[in-house]
All heavy atoms as a GROMACS GRO file, in nm:
protein
  563
    1MET      N    1   9.144   1.923  11.860
    1MET     CA    2   9.132   1.880  11.721
    1MET      C    3   8.999   1.809  11.702
    1MET      O    4   8.956   1.731  11.786
    1MET     CB    5   9.248   1.788  11.686
    1MET     CG    6   9.247   1.743  11.547
    1MET     SD    7   9.411   1.684  11.506
    1MET     CE    8   9.381   1.618  11.350
    2VAL      N    9   8.933   1.838  11.591
    2VAL     CA   10   8.803   1.780  11.561
    2VAL      C   11   8.823   1.656  11.476
    2VAL      O   12   8.898   1.658  11.378
    2VAL     CB   13   8.716   1.883  11.486
    2VAL    CG1   14   8.584   1.823  11.449
    2VAL    CG2   15   8.698   2.007  11.568
    3SER      N   16   8.755   1.548  11.515
    3SER     CA   17   8.766   1.426  11.436
    3SER      C   18   8.682   1.439  11.310
    3SER      O   19   8.588   1.519  11.302
    3SER     CB   20   8.720   1.305  11.518
    3SER     OG   21   8.581   1.310  11.537
    4ARG      N   22   8.716   1.359  11.213
    4ARG     CA   23   8.642   1.361  11.087
    4ARG      C   24   8.496   1.322  11.109
    4ARG      O   25   8.405   1.378  11.050
    4ARG     CB   26   8.710   1.266  10.989
    4ARG     CG   27   8.649   1.265  10.853
    4ARG     CD   28   8.727   1.178  10.760
    4ARG     NE   29   8.667   1.183  10.628
    4ARG     CZ   30   8.682   1.089  10.538
    4ARG    NH1   31   8.758   0.986  10.562
    4ARG    NH2   32   8.624   1.100  10.422
    5ARG      N   33   8.474   1.224  11.195
    5ARG     CA   34   8.338   1.176  11.222
    5ARG      C   35   8.252   1.286  11.283
    5ARG      O   36   8.139   1.309  11.240
    5ARG     CB   37   8.342   1.056  11.316
    5ARG     CG   38   8.203   1.011  11.358
    5ARG     CD   39   8.207   0.883  11.431
    5ARG     NE   40   8.231   0.779  11.330
    5ARG     CZ   41   8.258   0.654  11.357
    5ARG    NH1   42   8.263   0.613  11.481
    5ARG    NH2   43   8.277   0.568  11.262
    6SER      N   44   8.306   1.359  11.383
    6SER     CA   45   8.226   1.465  11.446
    6SER      C   46   8.202   1.580  11.349
    6SER      O   47   8.096   1.642  11.351
    6SER     CB   48   8.293   1.514  11.574
    6SER     OG   49   8.418   1.572  11.546
    7LEU      N   50   8.299   1.610  11.263
    7LEU     CA   51   8.280   1.714  11.163
    7LEU      C   52   8.168   1.677  11.065
    7LEU      O   53   8.081   1.758  11.035
    7LEU     CB   54   8.410   1.741  11.087
    7LEU     CG   55   8.402   1.842  10.974
    7LEU    CD1   56   8.375   1.981  11.032
    7LEU    CD2   57   8.526   1.841  10.890
    8LEU      N   58   8.170   1.552  11.018
    8LEU     CA   59   8.067   1.508  10.925
    8LEU      C   60   7.930   1.503  10.991
    8LEU      O   61   7.829   1.537  10.929
    8LEU     CB   62   8.102   1.371  10.867
    8LEU     CG   63   8.222   1.369  10.771
    8LEU    CD1   64   8.256   1.227  10.732
    8LEU    CD2   65   8.195   1.453  10.650
    9GLN      N   66   7.924   1.463  11.117
    9GLN     CA   67   7.796   1.461  11.188
    9GLN      C   68   7.742   1.601  11.206
    9GLN      O   69   7.623   1.626  11.187
    9GLN     CB   70   7.812   1.392  11.324
    9GLN     CG   71   7.828   1.243  11.314
    9GLN     CD   72   7.856   1.179  11.448
    9GLN    OE1   73   7.896   1.246  11.543
    9GLN    NE2   74   7.835   1.049  11.458
   10ALA      N   75   7.828   1.696  11.240
   10ALA     CA   76   7.784   1.834  11.261
   10ALA      C   77   7.738   1.896  11.129
   10ALA      O   78   7.636   1.964  11.124
   10ALA     CB   79   7.896   1.917  11.322
   11SER      N   80   7.812   1.870  11.021
   11SER     CA   81   7.772   1.928  10.893
   11SER      C   82   7.644   1.862  10.842
   11SER      O   83   7.560   1.928  10.782
   11SER     CB   84   7.884   1.916  10.790
   11SER     OG   85   7.911   1.780  10.763
   12GLY      N   86   7.626   1.733  10.869
   12GLY     CA   87   7.503   1.666  10.830
   12GLY      C   88   7.383   1.720  10.905
   12GLY      O   89   7.275   1.739  10.849
   13ALA      N   90   7.401   1.749  11.034
   13ALA     CA   91   7.292   1.807  11.113
   13ALA      C   92   7.259   1.946  11.064
   13ALA      O   93   7.141   1.984  11.056
   13ALA     CB   94   7.331   1.810  11.260
   14ALA      N   95   7.360   2.024  11.026
   14ALA     CA   96   7.336   2.159  10.976
   14ALA      C   97   7.263   2.154  10.842
   14ALA      O   98   7.171   2.232  10.817
   14ALA     CB   99   7.468   2.234  10.961
   15LEU      N  100   7.301   2.060  10.756
   15LEU     CA  101   7.233   2.046  10.627
   15LEU      C  102   7.089   2.000  10.646
   15LEU      O  103   6.998   2.048  10.579
   15LEU     CB  104   7.307   1.947  10.537
   15LEU     CG  105   7.436   1.997  10.474
   15LEU    CD1  106   7.506   1.884  10.401
   15LEU    CD2  107   7.410   2.112  10.382
   16ALA      N  108   7.068   1.909  10.739
   16ALA     CA  109   6.932   1.861  10.764
   16ALA      C  110   6.845   1.973  10.819
   16ALA      O  111   6.729   1.988  10.781
   16ALA     CB  112   6.936   1.744  10.861
   17ALA      N  113   6.899   2.054  10.908
   17ALA     CA  114   6.822   2.164  10.964
   17ALA      C  115   6.788   2.266  10.856
   17ALA      O  116   6.677   2.318  10.850
   17ALA     CB  117   6.899   2.231  11.077
   18GLY      N  118   6.883   2.294  10.768
   18GLY     CA  119   6.857   2.388  10.658
   18GLY      C  120   6.756   2.334  10.560
   18GLY      O  121   6.673   2.405  10.507
   19GLY      N  122   6.760   2.203  10.534
   19GLY     CA  123   6.665   2.141  10.443
   19GLY      C  124   6.524   2.138  10.498
   19GLY      O  125   6.427   2.136  10.424
   20LEU      N  126   6.511   2.140  10.629
   20LEU     CA  127   6.379   2.140  10.690
   20LEU      C  128   6.326   2.280  10.713
   20LEU      O  129   6.221   2.298  10.770
   20LEU     CB  130   6.383   2.066  10.825
   20LEU     CG  131   6.416   1.917  10.815
   20LEU    CD1  132   6.432   1.858  10.955
   20LEU    CD2  133   6.307   1.844  10.739
   21GLY      N  134   6.401   2.380  10.671
   21GLY     CA  135   6.356   2.518  10.687
   21GLY      C  136   6.389   2.577  10.822
   21GLY      O  137   6.344   2.685  10.854
   22MET      N  138   6.465   2.505  10.900
   22MET     CA  139   6.503   2.557  11.031
   22MET      C  140   6.633   2.634  11.016
   22MET      O  141   6.717   2.601  10.934
   22MET     CB  142   6.522   2.443  11.131
   22MET     CG  143   6.395   2.368  11.161
   22MET     SD  144   6.420   2.242  11.285
   22MET     CE  145   6.506   2.116  11.194
   23GLY      N  146   6.651   2.733  11.093
   23GLY     CA  147   6.775   2.809  11.089
   23GLY      C  148   6.816   2.847  11.229
   23GLY      O  149   6.749   2.815  11.327
   24LEU      N  150   6.927   2.913  11.237
   24LEU     CA  151   6.974   2.960  11.366
   24LEU      C  152   6.893   3.081  11.408
   24LEU      O  153   6.853   3.162  11.324
   24LEU     CB  154   7.123   2.997  11.357
   24LEU     CG  155   7.216   2.882  11.323
   24LEU    CD1  156   7.357   2.933  11.303
   24LEU    CD2  157   7.212   2.776  11.431
   25PRO      N  158   6.867   3.098  11.536
   25PRO     CA  159   6.792   3.216  11.580
   25PRO      C  160   6.873   3.342  11.557
   25PRO      O  161   6.996   3.340  11.561
   25PRO     CB  162   6.769   3.190  11.728
   25PRO     CG  163   6.874   3.093  11.768
   25PRO     CD  164   6.905   3.011  11.646
   26ASN      N  165   6.801   3.452  11.528
   26ASN     CA  166   6.869   3.580  11.508
   26ASN      C  167   6.924   3.630  11.641
   26ASN      O  168   6.857   3.620  11.743
   26ASN     CB  169   6.770   3.685  11.454
   26ASN     CG  170   6.738   3.662  11.309
   26ASN    OD1  171   6.814   3.597  11.240
   26ASN    ND2  172   6.628   3.714  11.263
   27PRO      N  173   7.045   3.682  11.641
   27PRO     CA  174   7.097   3.740  11.765
   27PRO      C  175   7.015   3.863  11.803
   27PRO      O  176   6.948   3.923  11.720
   27PRO     CB  177   7.241   3.777  11.731
   27PRO     CG  178   7.254   3.767  11.585
   27PRO     CD  179   7.140   3.686  11.532
   28ALA      N  180   7.019   3.897  11.928
   28ALA     CA  181   6.941   4.012  11.977
   28ALA      C  182   6.980   4.138  11.901
   28ALA      O  183   7.098   4.167  11.883
   28ALA     CB  184   6.965   4.030  12.126
   29GLY      N  185   6.880   4.211  11.856
   29GLY     CA  186   6.904   4.336  11.786
   29GLY      C  187   6.929   4.320  11.637
   29GLY      O  188   6.951   4.418  11.567
   30ALA      N  189   6.930   4.197  11.584
   30ALA     CA  190   6.954   4.178  11.442
   30ALA      C  191   6.826   4.207  11.364
   30ALA      O  192   6.716   4.175  11.407
   30ALA     CB  193   7.000   4.035  11.413
   31ALA      N  194   6.841   4.271  11.251
   31ALA     CA  195   6.725   4.302  11.167
   31ALA      C  196   6.674   4.175  11.101
   31ALA      O  197   6.751   4.084  11.070
   31ALA     CB  198   6.764   4.404  11.061
   32GLU      N  199   6.544   4.167  11.082
   32GLU     CA  200   6.485   4.052  11.016
   32GLU      C  201   6.529   4.049  10.870
   32GLU      O  202   6.528   4.151  10.803
   32GLU     CB  203   6.333   4.058  11.023
   32GLU     CG  204   6.277   4.035  11.162
   32GLU     CD  205   6.300   3.892  11.209
   32GLU    OE1  206   6.291   3.800  11.126
   32GLU    OE2  207   6.326   3.875  11.328
   33SER      N  208   6.570   3.935  10.824
   33SER     CA  209   6.612   3.924  10.684
   33SER      C  210   6.490   3.911  10.594
   33SER      O  211   6.391   3.848  10.630
   33SER     CB  212   6.705   3.804  10.666
   33SER     OG  213   6.636   3.686  10.696
   34VAL      N  214   6.498   3.970  10.478
   34VAL     CA  215   6.390   3.964  10.380
   34VAL      C  216   6.417   3.844  10.290
   34VAL      O  217   6.527   3.826  10.240
   34VAL     CB  218   6.385   4.094  10.296
   34VAL    CG1  219   6.280   4.085  10.190
   34VAL    CG2  220   6.364   4.212  10.387
   35ALA      N  221   6.317   3.760  10.271
   35ALA     CA  222   6.332   3.643  10.187
   35ALA      C  223   6.342   3.686  10.041
   35ALA      O  224   6.253   3.751   9.989
   35ALA     CB  225   6.215   3.548  10.207
   36ARG      N  226   6.453   3.651   9.978
   36ARG     CA  227   6.472   3.682   9.837
   36ARG      C  228   6.455   3.553   9.758
   36ARG      O  229   6.491   3.446   9.804
   36ARG     CB  230   6.612   3.738   9.814
   36ARG     CG  231   6.633   3.874   9.878
   36ARG     CD  232   6.768   3.929   9.845
   36ARG     NE  233   6.871   3.839   9.902
   36ARG     CZ  234   6.996   3.836   9.863
   36ARG    NH1  235   7.038   3.914   9.769
   36ARG    NH2  236   7.082   3.754   9.920
   37PRO      N  237   6.403   3.562   9.636
   37PRO     CA  238   6.388   3.440   9.555
   37PRO      C  239   6.525   3.385   9.516
   37PRO      O  240   6.622   3.459   9.496
   37PRO     CB  241   6.310   3.487   9.433
   37PRO     CG  242   6.331   3.634   9.426
   37PRO     CD  243   6.353   3.681   9.568
   38LEU      N  244   6.534   3.253   9.508
   38LEU     CA  245   6.660   3.189   9.471
   38LEU      C  246   6.689   3.202   9.322
   38LEU      O  247   6.804   3.207   9.282
   38LEU     CB  248   6.656   3.042   9.511
   38LEU     CG  249   6.647   3.014   9.660
   38LEU    CD1  250   6.635   2.864   9.684
   38LEU    CD2  251   6.767   3.069   9.733
   39LEU      N  252   6.585   3.205   9.241
   39LEU     CA  253   6.603   3.214   9.097
   39LEU      C  254   6.540   3.343   9.046
   39LEU      O  255   6.441   3.391   9.100
   39LEU     CB  256   6.536   3.095   9.028
   39LEU     CG  257   6.592   2.958   9.065
   39LEU    CD1  258   6.507   2.847   9.003
   39LEU    CD2  259   6.735   2.944   9.021
   40PRO      N  260   6.595   3.400   8.939
   40PRO     CA  261   6.537   3.524   8.885
   40PRO      C  262   6.404   3.494   8.816
   40PRO      O  263   6.378   3.382   8.772
   40PRO     CB  264   6.642   3.572   8.784
   40PRO     CG  265   6.712   3.448   8.742
   40PRO     CD  266   6.714   3.359   8.864
   41SER      N  267   6.321   3.595   8.807
   41SER     CA  268   6.195   3.580   8.734
   41SER      C  269   6.196   3.679   8.618
   41SER      O  270   6.243   3.791   8.631
   41SER     CB  271   6.076   3.605   8.825
   41SER     OG  272   6.080   3.735   8.875
   42PHE      N  273   6.149   3.634   8.505
   42PHE     CA  274   6.147   3.714   8.385
   42PHE      C  275   6.003   3.729   8.336
   42PHE      O  276   5.916   3.650   8.369
   42PHE     CB  277   6.228   3.649   8.272
   42PHE     CG  278   6.374   3.630   8.305
   42PHE    CD1  279   6.425   3.505   8.333
   42PHE    CD2  280   6.459   3.738   8.306
   42PHE    CE1  281   6.559   3.488   8.362
   42PHE    CE2  282   6.593   3.722   8.334
   42PHE     CZ  283   6.643   3.597   8.362
   43GLY      N  284   5.982   3.827   8.251
   43GLY     CA  285   5.854   3.840   8.183
   43GLY      C  286   5.846   3.739   8.071
   43GLY      O  287   5.940   3.663   8.044
   44ARG      N  288   5.736   3.737   8.002
   44ARG     CA  289   5.719   3.644   7.890
   44ARG      C  290   5.804   3.690   7.772
   44ARG      O  291   5.807   3.808   7.740
   44ARG     CB  292   5.573   3.637   7.851
   44ARG     CG  293   5.486   3.579   7.964
   44ARG     CD  294   5.343   3.561   7.923
   44ARG     NE  295   5.326   3.467   7.813
   44ARG     CZ  296   5.317   3.335   7.827
   44ARG    NH1  297   5.326   3.282   7.947
   44ARG    NH2  298   5.298   3.258   7.722
   45PRO      N  299   5.874   3.599   7.704
   45PRO     CA  300   5.956   3.638   7.591
   45PRO      C  301   5.871   3.671   7.468
   45PRO      O  302   5.764   3.614   7.448
   45PRO     CB  303   6.041   3.514   7.564
   45PRO     CG  304   5.962   3.402   7.619
   45PRO     CD  305   5.885   3.457   7.735
   46ALA      N  306   5.920   3.763   7.386
   46ALA     CA  307   5.851   3.796   7.262
   46ALA      C  308   5.873   3.686   7.158
   46ALA      O  309   5.784   3.654   7.080
   46ALA     CB  310   5.902   3.929   7.208
   47HIS      N  311   5.993   3.628   7.157
   47HIS     CA  312   6.027   3.520   7.064
   47HIS      C  313   6.113   3.421   7.140
   47HIS      O  314   6.205   3.460   7.210
   47HIS     CB  315   6.105   3.577   6.944
   47HIS     CG  316   6.151   3.471   6.850
   47HIS    ND1  317   6.066   3.412   6.759
   47HIS    CD2  318   6.271   3.413   6.832
   47HIS    CE1  319   6.134   3.322   6.689
   47HIS    NE2  320   6.259   3.321   6.732
   48LEU      N  321   6.083   3.293   7.128
   48LEU     CA  322   6.155   3.190   7.201
   48LEU      C  323   6.206   3.085   7.104
   48LEU      O  324   6.127   3.027   7.029
   48LEU     CB  325   6.063   3.127   7.305
   48LEU     CG  326   6.127   3.028   7.402
   48LEU    CD1  327   6.228   3.098   7.491
   48LEU    CD2  328   6.019   2.962   7.487
   49ASP      N  329   6.337   3.062   7.103
   49ASP     CA  330   6.396   2.958   7.019
   49ASP      C  331   6.402   2.829   7.099
   49ASP      O  332   6.444   2.828   7.215
   49ASP     CB  333   6.537   2.998   6.975
   49ASP     CG  334   6.536   3.120   6.886
   49ASP    OD1  335   6.450   3.127   6.797
   49ASP    OD2  336   6.621   3.210   6.906
   50VAL      N  337   6.362   2.716   7.038
   50VAL     CA  338   6.358   2.587   7.106
   50VAL      C  339   6.431   2.485   7.020
   50VAL      O  340   6.419   2.485   6.898
   50VAL     CB  341   6.211   2.542   7.127
   50VAL    CG1  342   6.206   2.408   7.196
   50VAL    CG2  343   6.134   2.646   7.206
   51ALA      N  344   6.507   2.397   7.086
   51ALA     CA  345   6.576   2.288   7.016
   51ALA      C  346   6.563   2.161   7.098
   51ALA      O  347   6.571   2.164   7.221
   51ALA     CB  348   6.724   2.322   6.997
   52ASP      N  349   6.541   2.048   7.031
   52ASP     CA  350   6.533   1.919   7.099
   52ASP      C  351   6.673   1.860   7.104
   52ASP      O  352   6.731   1.825   7.001
   52ASP     CB  353   6.438   1.826   7.022
   52ASP     CG  354   6.423   1.691   7.090
   52ASP    OD1  355   6.457   1.680   7.210
   52ASP    OD2  356   6.376   1.598   7.023
   53VAL      N  357   6.730   1.850   7.223
   53VAL     CA  358   6.867   1.800   7.238
   53VAL      C  359   6.868   1.656   7.290
   53VAL      O  360   6.975   1.604   7.321
   53VAL     CB  361   6.950   1.891   7.332
   53VAL    CG1  362   6.965   2.029   7.273
   53VAL    CG2  363   6.889   1.895   7.469
   54SER      N  364   6.753   1.591   7.297
   54SER     CA  365   6.746   1.457   7.353
   54SER      C  366   6.819   1.353   7.267
   54SER      O  367   6.859   1.249   7.317
   54SER     CB  368   6.601   1.415   7.375
   54SER     OG  369   6.532   1.411   7.253
   55THR      N  370   6.835   1.381   7.139
   55THR     CA  371   6.903   1.284   7.051
   55THR      C  372   7.054   1.303   7.049
   55THR      O  373   7.125   1.220   6.993
   55THR     CB  374   6.849   1.297   6.907
   55THR    OG1  375   6.869   1.430   6.861
   55THR    CG2  376   6.701   1.264   6.903
   56LEU      N  377   7.105   1.410   7.109
   56LEU     CA  378   7.248   1.437   7.111
   56LEU      C  379   7.316   1.356   7.221
   56LEU      O  380   7.253   1.314   7.317
   56LEU     CB  381   7.274   1.586   7.133
   56LEU     CG  382   7.217   1.681   7.028
   56LEU    CD1  383   7.240   1.824   7.068
   56LEU    CD2  384   7.277   1.653   6.891
   57ASP      N  385   7.449   1.337   7.208
   57ASP     CA  386   7.522   1.268   7.315
   57ASP      C  387   7.541   1.362   7.434
   57ASP      O  388   7.510   1.482   7.427
   57ASP     CB  389   7.655   1.212   7.265
   57ASP     CG  390   7.755   1.320   7.228
   57ASP    OD1  391   7.714   1.436   7.213
   57ASP    OD2  392   7.874   1.287   7.214
   58GLY      N  393   7.589   1.310   7.544
   58GLY     CA  394   7.598   1.385   7.669
   58GLY      C  395   7.684   1.510   7.661
   58GLY      O  396   7.650   1.613   7.720
   59HIS      N  397   7.796   1.504   7.588
   59HIS     CA  398   7.885   1.619   7.578
   59HIS      C  399   7.817   1.736   7.506
   59HIS      O  400   7.828   1.851   7.547
   59HIS     CB  401   8.016   1.582   7.508
   59HIS     CG  402   8.097   1.482   7.582
   59HIS    ND1  403   8.156   1.509   7.704
   59HIS    CD2  404   8.127   1.354   7.554
   59HIS    CE1  405   8.221   1.402   7.746
   59HIS    NE2  406   8.205   1.306   7.657
   60ASP      N  407   7.747   1.704   7.398
   60ASP     CA  408   7.678   1.810   7.323
   60ASP      C  409   7.561   1.867   7.404
   60ASP      O  410   7.534   1.987   7.400
   60ASP     CB  411   7.628   1.757   7.189
   60ASP     CG  412   7.743   1.727   7.093
   60ASP    OD1  413   7.850   1.789   7.110
   60ASP    OD2  414   7.724   1.644   7.004
   61GLN      N  415   7.491   1.782   7.478
   61GLN     CA  416   7.383   1.831   7.564
   61GLN      C  417   7.437   1.926   7.671
   61GLN      O  418   7.378   2.030   7.698
   61GLN     CB  419   7.310   1.714   7.631
   61GLN     CG  420   7.221   1.636   7.538
   61GLN     CD  421   7.150   1.523   7.610
   61GLN    OE1  422   7.169   1.500   7.729
   61GLN    NE2  423   7.066   1.452   7.537
   62LEU      N  424   7.550   1.889   7.731
   62LEU     CA  425   7.612   1.974   7.833
   62LEU      C  426   7.656   2.107   7.774
   62LEU      O  427   7.635   2.213   7.833
   62LEU     CB  428   7.731   1.902   7.897
   62LEU     CG  429   7.806   1.980   8.003
   62LEU    CD1  430   7.717   2.011   8.121
   62LEU    CD2  431   7.928   1.900   8.048
   63LEU      N  432   7.715   2.103   7.654
   63LEU     CA  433   7.758   2.226   7.587
   63LEU      C  434   7.639   2.318   7.561
   63LEU      O  435   7.644   2.437   7.594
   63LEU     CB  436   7.827   2.192   7.455
   63LEU     CG  437   7.861   2.311   7.365
   63LEU    CD1  438   7.969   2.396   7.428
   63LEU    CD2  439   7.901   2.264   7.228
   64LEU      N  440   7.531   2.265   7.506
   64LEU     CA  441   7.415   2.348   7.475
   64LEU      C  442   7.345   2.398   7.601
   64LEU      O  443   7.294   2.509   7.604
   64LEU     CB  444   7.319   2.273   7.384
   64LEU     CG  445   7.373   2.248   7.243
   64LEU    CD1  446   7.278   2.164   7.163
   64LEU    CD2  447   7.401   2.379   7.172
   65THR      N  448   7.343   2.319   7.707
   65THR     CA  449   7.283   2.363   7.833
   65THR      C  450   7.364   2.477   7.893
   65THR      O  451   7.308   2.575   7.944
   65THR     CB  452   7.275   2.246   7.932
   65THR    OG1  453   7.200   2.141   7.873
   65THR    CG2  454   7.210   2.288   8.061
   66THR      N  455   7.496   2.469   7.885
   66THR     CA  456   7.582   2.576   7.935
   66THR      C  457   7.562   2.702   7.854
   66THR      O  458   7.550   2.812   7.910
   66THR     CB  459   7.730   2.532   7.929
   66THR    OG1  460   7.744   2.411   8.003
   66THR    CG2  461   7.820   2.639   7.986
   67LEU      N  462   7.558   2.690   7.722
   67LEU     CA  463   7.534   2.806   7.636
   67LEU      C  464   7.397   2.867   7.661
   67LEU      O  465   7.380   2.989   7.656
   67LEU     CB  466   7.549   2.767   7.489
   67LEU     CG  467   7.691   2.734   7.444
   67LEU    CD1  468   7.691   2.685   7.301
   67LEU    CD2  469   7.783   2.854   7.461
   68GLN      N  470   7.298   2.783   7.692
   68GLN     CA  471   7.164   2.832   7.724
   68GLN      C  472   7.169   2.923   7.846
   68GLN      O  473   7.106   3.028   7.849
   68GLN     CB  474   7.070   2.715   7.749
   68GLN     CG  475   6.930   2.756   7.791
   68GLN     CD  476   6.846   2.637   7.830
   68GLN    OE1  477   6.895   2.526   7.845
   68GLN    NE2  478   6.719   2.659   7.848
   69GLY      N  479   7.244   2.884   7.947
   69GLY     CA  480   7.257   2.966   8.066
   69GLY      C  481   7.322   3.099   8.038
   69GLY      O  482   7.283   3.203   8.093
   70VAL      N  483   7.423   3.100   7.952
   70VAL     CA  484   7.492   3.225   7.918
   70VAL      C  485   7.398   3.317   7.839
   70VAL      O  486   7.390   3.437   7.866
   70VAL     CB  487   7.621   3.195   7.838
   70VAL    CG1  488   7.683   3.323   7.786
   70VAL    CG2  489   7.720   3.120   7.925
   71VAL      N  490   7.328   3.261   7.741
   71VAL     CA  491   7.239   3.342   7.657
   71VAL      C  492   7.122   3.397   7.737
   71VAL      O  493   7.080   3.512   7.720
   71VAL     CB  494   7.188   3.258   7.537
   71VAL    CG1  495   7.076   3.330   7.463
   71VAL    CG2  496   7.303   3.226   7.442
   72ASN      N  497   7.069   3.318   7.829
   72ASN     CA  498   6.950   3.358   7.906
   72ASN      C  499   6.984   3.438   8.031
   72ASN      O  500   6.899   3.458   8.116
   72ASN     CB  501   6.870   3.234   7.947
   72ASN     CG  502   6.806   3.167   7.830
   72ASN    OD1  503   6.791   3.225   7.723
   72ASN    ND2  504   6.768   3.042   7.847
   73ARG      N  505   7.105   3.486   8.044
   73ARG     CA  506   7.147   3.556   8.164
   73ARG      C  507   7.065   3.682   8.189
   73ARG      O  508   7.027   3.713   8.300
   73ARG     CB  509   7.295   3.592   8.154
   73ARG     CG  510   7.352   3.639   8.285
   73ARG     CD  511   7.500   3.654   8.276
   73ARG     NE  512   7.559   3.519   8.280
   73ARG     CZ  513   7.686   3.494   8.261
   73ARG    NH1  514   7.769   3.591   8.235
   73ARG    NH2  515   7.733   3.374   8.268
   74ARG      N  516   7.036   3.759   8.084
   74ARG     CA  517   6.962   3.884   8.101
   74ARG      C  518   6.812   3.869   8.076
   74ARG      O  519   6.732   3.931   8.144
   74ARG     CB  520   7.017   3.991   8.008
   74ARG     CG  521   7.159   4.028   8.042
   74ARG     CD  522   7.197   4.157   7.973
   74ARG     NE  523   7.336   4.186   7.992
   74ARG     CZ  524   7.383   4.255   8.094
   74ARG    NH1  525   7.302   4.301   8.185
   74ARG    NH2  526   7.512   4.279   8.106
   75ARG      N  527   6.775   3.787   7.979
   75ARG     CA  528   6.634   3.768   7.948
   75ARG      C  529   6.619   3.632   7.879
   75ARG      O  530   6.714   3.581   7.819
   75ARG     CB  531   6.579   3.879   7.861
   75ARG     CG  532   6.648   3.896   7.728
   75ARG     CD  533   6.597   4.020   7.656
   75ARG     NE  534   6.684   4.050   7.545
   75ARG     CZ  535   6.649   4.031   7.417
   75ARG    NH1  536   6.530   3.989   7.387
   75ARG    NH2  537   6.734   4.059   7.321
   76PRO      N  538   6.500   3.570   7.886
   76PRO     CA  539   6.484   3.437   7.826
   76PRO      C  540   6.485   3.444   7.674
   76PRO      O  541   6.414   3.523   7.614
   76PRO     CB  542   6.348   3.392   7.879
   76PRO     CG  543   6.275   3.517   7.912
   76PRO     CD  544   6.379   3.617   7.953
   77ARG      N  545   6.568   3.360   7.615
   77ARG     CA  546   6.574   3.353   7.468
   77ARG      C  547   6.578   3.209   7.420
   77ARG      O  548   6.530   3.179   7.312
   77ARG     CB  549   6.699   3.426   7.417
   77ARG     CG  550   6.689   3.575   7.448
   77ARG     CD  551   6.786   3.657   7.373
   77ARG     NE  552   6.765   3.641   7.229
   77ARG     CZ  553   6.856   3.674   7.141
   77ARG    NH1  554   6.971   3.724   7.178
   77ARG    NH2  555   6.833   3.659   7.013
   78LEU      N  556   6.642   3.119   7.495
   78LEU     CA  557   6.653   2.979   7.454
   78LEU      C  558   6.590   2.889   7.558
   78LEU      O  559   6.604   2.911   7.675
   78LEU     CB  560   6.801   2.939   7.440
   78LEU     CG  561   6.881   3.008   7.332
   78LEU    CD1  562   7.026   2.963   7.340
   78LEU    CD2  563   6.825   2.975   7.195
   0.00000   0.00000   0.00000
C-alpha cells in the first residue's frame, strides 16, 4: 500500500519534471513524437466584436468568457 505522503511526493516530482521540460525516455523502438501546439492558431479575422467586461460582476464576466470560448471554437469572432 502506498502512503499518501509518498504518492504526493511522487506526483510532485513528476509535475516538476514536466514543468522543466523533462520527460521520460522513449522506450527502445518507439517513434519520435511530433510536438503539436497546445493552442489552435487562426488567421486574422475579417470582423472582430469587442466588449469591455471589466465593469461587470464576476458571474457575468464568467458567463461572457464561457460564451466567448463557444463562439470562437471554429474561428475568432469575439
